[in-house]
N, C-alpha and C positions, 0 to 999 in steps of 0.2 A: 422789641417786639411789641406790637400794638395789640391791645385786648379790645375786641369789639364790644361795645356797650349794647346790652339787650334793650330793645325798644320796649318801653313800658306802655302797656295798653291803658288807656284812660278808664278808670273805674268811676262810674257814675252812681251816686247814691241819692236816695230821696228819703225824707223823713217818713217814718211809719205812722200811718193814721188808721187807728182801729175803726173809726167811724165808717170807712169805706168797706169794711168787712161785715158790718152789722146790717144785713139787708132786710131781714124779716122781724116782725115784733117778737117772735119766739126766740130768735137769736139775741135780740136786745134784752129780753127778760132774763135769759140764761146768763148773759154777760153781767148784768146787775146782781143776779143771785150769786154768781161766782165771787164777785167783790164782797158781798155781805158774808159769804161763807168763809172765804180765805182771810179776810182782814176786817173783822167786825168792828174793831176799834178805830179804824182809819177813816174818819169822817171826811177828811180832805180828799182822800183817794176815791171815796164813794161819790163825792160831789163831782170830781173829774170824770168818773165813769158815767154819771148822769149827764154830764156835758157831752161826752162822746155819743151817747144815745140821742141826745137832742140834736147834735150836728148830723147824725145819720138820718134823722127824720126830717131835718130842715129847721134850722134855728129860727128863721122868720116865721114859719108856721107855728112852732112851739111858743114863740113870743106872743103871737096873736091869740092863741088858745089859752095861754096862761095870764094874759093881761099885763105882762111885763115888757119892758123894752128889750130889743135884741141886744143892744150894747150892755145893758145891766146883766143879762143872762150870760153873755160871753165872759164878763168880768167875774160874776159870782161862781160860775162853774169851771173856772180855770184853776191852774195849779196854785196861784196866789190868792184865789178867792176864798171867801168865808161866808157862804150863803146862810141866811136865816132858815129856820125850820119851815117857816111860812113859804119862803121861796122854793124850797125843796118840794113841799107838798103841792104847790101850784104847778111846778114843772111835772111832777109825778102824775097829777091829774090830766095835764095837757098831753102827756104821752099815752094816756089811756092804759095805765098799768094798774094792777091790783096788788095789794099788800096784805099778807097774812102773817100774823105773829104767833109764836109758840113759846111756851115757857121752857126755860133751861134751868138746870140746877145752879145754885150759887157757886161761883168759882170755876165753872166749866166754860169752855169756849162755846160761843153761839154756833149753832149749826142748823142746817135745813132740817125741818121736821115734817112729818106727815100730819096734815091737819086731821082733826077728828071729824067723823061724819056729821053732816049738817043736821040730821035728825036726832043726834044725841043731846039729851037734856043736861043742863049744868048740874054737877054733883053726881051724875050717874056715870059709871065706868062702862064704856062700850064692851060688850061681850060678857059682862058679869051677870049674875042672877038678878040684880036690881034693875037691869036695863032690859026692856022688852025687845029691842032690836039687837040682832046679832051682827056685829061689825066683823069684817073680814080680817081681823088682826090675829096673828098667831099667838101672841103673848101680850097680856096687859098687866101691868104692875103699878102699884101705888107706893110712892115714897113720901114720907112725911119729913118736912124740914121744920126748922124753928118758926118760920113765918107763914108757910103755906103748904098745901098738899099738892103734889105734882103727879099727874097721871102720865105714865110713859107707855105708849102703844107702839109696838114694833110689828112688822110684817114677817 
């Protein structure tokens, strides 16, 4: 008795390229923010993510805007690359991205934070009696650590 062999349909696969899905500057910024939030210690992963965004924008244009060669950008922003901080900043500026920093407590994981209002003066807690402007924060608390005073504002 012969058993008929089932004809296998050829399955075609292609490598996944996230750069083809990063169409707008907002999507590109969210992608980089997700990398910083999910893996803040993974510098190589962030460099690859920056390379993905550069490829989405067009590596030749990013190379021209940053003043670096296209080949060196591909190498620095690859999985095997180890870009200098100066290279990362040049690419960052060429992509026309902004960067905001916020303080985190020692030992805690870095996470995205809400920036303080632009009109708040250093040393004044938004929403407190010492501050003339009333910020739209529901709760503002101050925590003292050994090295610095951290203002935590939540909505």
